[in-house]
N, C-alpha and C positions, 0 to 999 in steps of 0.2 A: 704145298705151303711149307715153308722152311721149318717152322716150329710146331707143326701139327702132324707128325709122323704117325701118331696114334689114330688119326682119322684119315681113312683112305677114300671115303666117299660120304655123301650126305643123303638123307632120306627126306623127300619133300612131303608136305601134307597133301592128301587127296581131297576131293570134293565131298567126301562123306564116307561113313563106314558101311552103310547099307548100299548094296550094288545097284538097286533101282534108283536111289537118289543120286548116286554117282553117275550113272548113265544119263539121267535126266539133266543134271547140271552140265555134264560134259557136252551133250548135244546142244544145249542152250548156248553155252559159250562158243561152241564151234559154229553155230549159226550166226552169232554176233560177229565172230571173226570173219566169216565169209561175207557178211553184209558190210563189214568195215572195209574189206579189200575192194568190194564192188563199188561202194559209195565213194571212196577216195580215188579209185581208178577213174570213175566218171568225172570227178572234179579235175583230175590231172588231164584227162582227155579233152574236155570242153575248154579249159583254160589254155590249152596248147593249140587246139584247132581254130577256135573262134578268135579272129583278129581284134574284135572289140574288147576282149578280155586280156589283151596284152598290156596291162597296166601294172604299176608296182603293187597295188592291193592284191591282185590275182596272182602275181608272181610269188608273193609270200604265201598266199593260200595254197598254191601248187606245191611249194616247198613243204608247207605244213602237212599236206596230204601225203607226200612221199615219206616224210618222217613218221607219220602216224601208222602207215602201213608197216614200216620196219619196227616201230615201237610195239605194236600189239603182237607182231610175229615172234617177239622174243619170249613171250610168256604163255600165250594161250595154246598154240599147237602142242608144245611139250606137256603142259598141264593136262590137256585133253587126252593125249596119248598115254600118259601115266595113269589116268583114271580108267581109261578103257582096258588097259592091259594089266593094271595092278602093280606095275613096275614103278616104284617111287624113287629109285636110285638115280642120283646124279653125281658124276665124278667131281673131284675137287677142281679140275681144270674147267669143266663145264659150269660149275657154280661160279668160279672166278670170272669166266667170260660173261655169264649172265649178269653178274653184279656190274661189271664195267659197262656193258651195253645199255642196261636199264638206266643207270645213272647218266650216261652220255645222252641218251634220247630225251630223258626228262629235262636235263639242263638245256639242251638245244631247243626243246619245245618252249621253255620259259622265255628264252631269248627271242625266238621267232614271234611269240605273242607280244613281247615288249616292242619289237620293231614294228609290228602291225599296229600297235597303239600310236606310235609316232606317225605312221602313215595316215591314220585317221585324223590325228591332230593337225598335221600340215594341210591335209585336203580340206578340212572344214574351217580351221582358224587362219590359215595362210594360203588360200587357194591360188593366188597369183604367183607364189614362190614354189608351188608344188612341182612343176616340171624341172625346176632347178635343184631343189633339195632332195627330191625323191627320184633322181635320175637313175639310169641303168647302172652306172658305175657304183653309186651308193648301194643299190640293191645287191649287186654281186659282192661288193666288199663286205657289207654287213653280214651276208649269208656265210661267206668264207670265214669271217671272224668268229661267228657263232659256232660253226662246225669245227674249226681248228681249236678254239679255246675249250670246247667240250672234251676234246681228247685229253688235254692237260688236267681238267677238272676231274674227269672220271678216273684217270690214271692215279692221281693223288689219293683219292678215296679208296680205290681198289688196292693200291700198294700198302696203304695204312692198315687195311683189313687183313692183308696177307701176313702181317707181322704177328697176328694173334695165334694163340695156341688153342686147339680144340681137343681136349682130352676127356671129355665127359660124353654127353649125349650128342649124337650126330643127326637127330631128327630136327629139321628146320621147320618151325611153326608157321609155314607159309607155303603157297603153291608155286613159288619161285624163289630163287636166292636173292635176298636183299640184305643190306647192311644191318638194319635194326634187329632182324631175326638172328643173324650170326653173332651180333654182340651179346645177345642173351645166352648163346651157347658157349661162348668162350670162357676158359678158365684163367685167362690173363687179366691184367688190369686194363680195363677199357675206358678209363677216364679220358685219356688223350683222344681216343677215337670219338667218344661222345662229344667232347668239346669241339673238335674239328668239324664234326657233323653239324652241331648246333650253330657254330659261327658261319659256316659256309651256307647253310640253309637260310639263316637270317640275313647274311650278307648278300647273296645272290637273289634269293626269293624276295627278301625285304626291299632291296633297292629296286628290283623290277616292279614290285607292287607299288612302291612310292612313285616311281616314274609314271606308271600307267594311271594311278589315281590322280596325280597332278595334271596329266594330259587330259583326262576326262573331265576334270573340274573346269579346265579352260574350254574344252569342247562344249560342255553343257552351257557355260556362260555365254558362249558365242551362238549356240543353237537357239537359245531362248530369245535372242534378239532378231531372229529371222522370222519370215512369214510362216504361217501354219503349214502350207504345202511343203516348203523347204525344210521345216522342222521334221516332218514325217520322213522325208527322204534321208536326212542326216541320221535320224534315229534308226532307220532300217539297216544302215551300214554299220552302226556301232553296237546295236543290241546283240547280234550273234557273237561278236568278239567279247563282250562283257560276260555273257553266259559261259563261254568256253573258259575264260580266265578264272571266273569265280569257282567253277566246278573243279578245275585242275589245281589251282593254288590251295583251296580249302582242304581238299582231300590229301594232297601230298604233304602239306604242313601238319595235318593231323597225325600222319604216320611217323614223320621224322622228328617232330618236336614233342611228341608225347613221352613222358617218362616211361622207361622200360619196365619199371617195377609195377606200374599200374596197367600194363598192357595185357590184353586178352587176345587169344588166338583168333577167335571168330571175328572180333571187332577189327583186328589187324587185316584179316583176309578181306573183309567187306570194304574197308577203307582203301586197301591196295587195289581192289577191283575198280574203285572210283577214280584212281589216278593212272592205272595202266591199261584198262579196258574201256571204260565208259567214255573218256575224252576222244580217243581215236574213233570209237563207234558213233558218238554223237556229233562230232565236228561236221561231217558231210551233211547230216540231217539238218543241223542248225543253220549252216551256211546256205544250203540249197533252198530250204523252206522260207527263209527270211530274205532271200536275195532274188529279185526278179530277173536280173541279168543272167544269173547262173541257170535259172529255170528255163528262160528263153533259149539260152545256148544249148541246154540239154535237148530241148524240143527240136532245135535246128539239126543237131547231130543225128537224132533218131530219125527224123524225116529224111535227111540226106542219105542215111544208110538204108532205110527202107525203100527209097526210090531206086537206089542202086541195085538192091536185091531183086526188086520187081523187074527191073530192066534185064 
């Protein structure tokens, strides 16, 4: 960092002072990490192999699973390694990379969830236009737009953070590097950083939330006009998405919109877990348990591979 020659590295928070608590939490998060990789890998596999799942809905679900595997890999393995070894040091370059990648994945995840809301809206409210408006070209273009715009969004916030000076404590009150934690450590004027963070979170998160809310208002108004059997089918495809969106947006907004003066380390860590670890972990569970097609596809893949092994 150009203006922070006094700080050559940062120290991350561990999962606890007592080594037994540290080991317990590290093992728990490591198991969640492995379960997340397995669950998302299963979704990627079945949505790729099963021809019945080659639809826009599962195209975006597959992309979301790939993103979630990358997202959780940015924080948990390093945090668990630090707790196991007691080595809390992270270089300035490593901290910068972590900030960029975490912001990037969070931004792209919000956009993917927004596009998935549009997919449900068109499928339920405009089913005749679904093949036209949610065609393969739109799916690919919207995915590329999300991925590429995320690079710009993350670069702006990361670059603005690099301008700060860190001449006091180098202990980051978090188990990974994030912008709110570094703003509390800086001895520079952070007003512009906080303003940019507030406007961007309200602009991106707020606009995505409004779009999804309007989509679901129209979806529910359409669903209530359907027959009872069709209502259940429509709700079964919407409920997982609503749960994922609610969990992700509520936790990330709590971290980035809370005043830093009233922030507490334990609360910040818990809220950060809810937007960096819990969504990638819960997405496969929510979508697989609430989706009959995914469960049937998983059974087909298991039976197919078991028959091959027996042969």
